[in-house]
C-alpha positions in Angstrom: -18.8 35.1 -9.8 -16.0 32.8 -8.8 -17.0 30.2 -11.4 -17.0 32.8 -14.1 -13.6 33.9 -13.0 -12.4 30.3 -12.9 -13.7 29.7 -16.5 -11.9 32.9 -17.7 -8.7 32.0 -16.0 -8.8 28.4 -17.2 -9.3 29.6 -20.8 -6.3 31.9 -20.5 -4.2 29.3 -18.7 -4.9 26.3 -21.0 -5.4 28.1 -24.3 -1.7 28.7 -24.6 -2.3 32.3 -25.5 1.4 33.2 -24.9 4.6 32.6 -26.9 3.8 28.9 -26.9 6.5 27.7 -29.2 9.3 29.4 -27.2 7.8 28.2 -23.9 7.7 24.6 -25.2 11.4 24.7 -26.1 12.2 26.2 -22.7 10.2 23.5 -20.9 11.9 20.8 -23.0 15.3 22.2 -22.3 14.7 22.1 -18.5 12.3 19.2 -17.8 13.5 16.6 -20.3 16.5 15.6 -18.1 17.3 13.6 -15.0 16.4 15.3 -11.7 19.8 16.6 -10.8 20.3 18.2 -14.2 16.8 19.5 -14.2 17.4 21.2 -10.9 20.7 22.8 -12.1 18.9 24.1 -15.2 15.9 25.4 -13.2 18.2 27.5 -11.0 19.7 29.3 -14.0 16.2 30.5 -15.2 14.9 34.0 -14.5 11.7 34.1 -12.4 9.7 34.8 -15.5 11.1 31.7 -17.2 10.5 29.6 -14.1 6.8 30.6 -14.1 6.5 29.8 -17.8 8.2 26.4 -17.4 5.8 25.6 -14.5 2.8 26.7 -16.6 4.0 24.6 -19.6 4.4 21.6 -17.3 0.9 22.0 -15.9 -0.6 22.6 -19.4 1.0 19.4 -20.7 0.1 17.4 -17.6 -3.5 18.6 -17.8 -3.7 17.8 -21.5 -2.3 14.3 -20.9 -4.8 13.8 -18.0 -8.0 15.4 -19.4 -10.2 12.6 -18.2 -9.3 13.6 -14.6 -10.3 17.3 -15.0 -12.7 18.9 -12.6 -13.3 22.6 -11.8 -11.8 22.1 -8.4 -8.6 20.6 -9.8 -8.3 23.4 -12.3 -8.8 26.0 -9.6 -6.0 24.5 -7.5 -3.7 24.4 -10.4 -4.4 28.1 -11.1 -3.9 28.9 -7.5 -0.6 27.1 -7.5 0.6 29.1 -10.5 -0.6 32.4 -9.0 1.1 31.6 -5.7 4.4 30.6 -7.4 4.4 33.7 -9.7 3.7 36.0 -6.8 6.5 34.3 -4.8 9.3 34.4 -7.4 8.3 37.7 -8.9 8.4 39.4 -5.5 4.8 40.5 -5.6 4.1 39.3 -2.0 7.0 41.5 -0.7 6.0 44.5 -2.8 2.4 44.3 -1.5 3.6 43.9 2.1 2.1 40.4 2.5 3.4 39.0 5.8 5.5 35.8 5.7 2.8 34.0 7.8 0.1 34.8 5.1 2.4 33.7 2.3 2.9 30.4 4.2 -0.8 30.1 4.9 -1.6 30.5 1.2 1.0 28.0 0.2 -0.2 25.5 2.7 -3.8 25.9 1.6 -2.8 25.2 -2.0 -0.7 22.2 -0.9 -3.5 20.8 1.3 -6.2 21.2 -1.4 -3.9 19.8 -4.1 -2.9 16.8 -2.1 -6.5 16.1 -1.3 -7.8 16.4 -4.9 -4.8 14.9 -6.8 -3.7 12.3 -4.3 -0.6 10.6 -5.6 -0.5 12.8 -8.8 0.0 16.0 -6.8 3.8 15.6 -6.7 3.9 14.8 -10.4 2.0 18.0 -11.4 3.2 20.5 -8.7 6.9 19.9 -8.3 10.1 19.9 -10.2 10.3 16.2 -9.6 7.3 15.3 -11.7 8.0 13.3 -14.8 8.7 15.0 -18.1 5.4 15.3 -20.1 5.9 15.3 -23.9 3.6 17.5 -26.1 0.2 16.0 -26.7 -0.7 15.3 -30.3 
């Protein structure tokens, strides 16, 4: 069941089945800057925009690094996006998830990501990762 769900989520995540052109422009307007300017721009975005920028970054990073794809890596990336979206959109609070559980989930994603991606984890999972141009 989990692998079927993973495939379905991967298809939705990496197919770009959302307003792709607008999201690409938004990503470029934030990520294609030095880190201090990137941080300033990031903090002006709505939670929805932050989620879309992170998704676009992960989509582009994944496309540029296809040879490194595994099911486990894709699952961790989806878990990261789900955690981040729940965090910035207030879903955890609305659902009454205790702060300790939120931290446990975050630490789980971080631990698995660091293990699977090694040195690439920071590049793919943080605002400090390099800008990734669109793949041709």
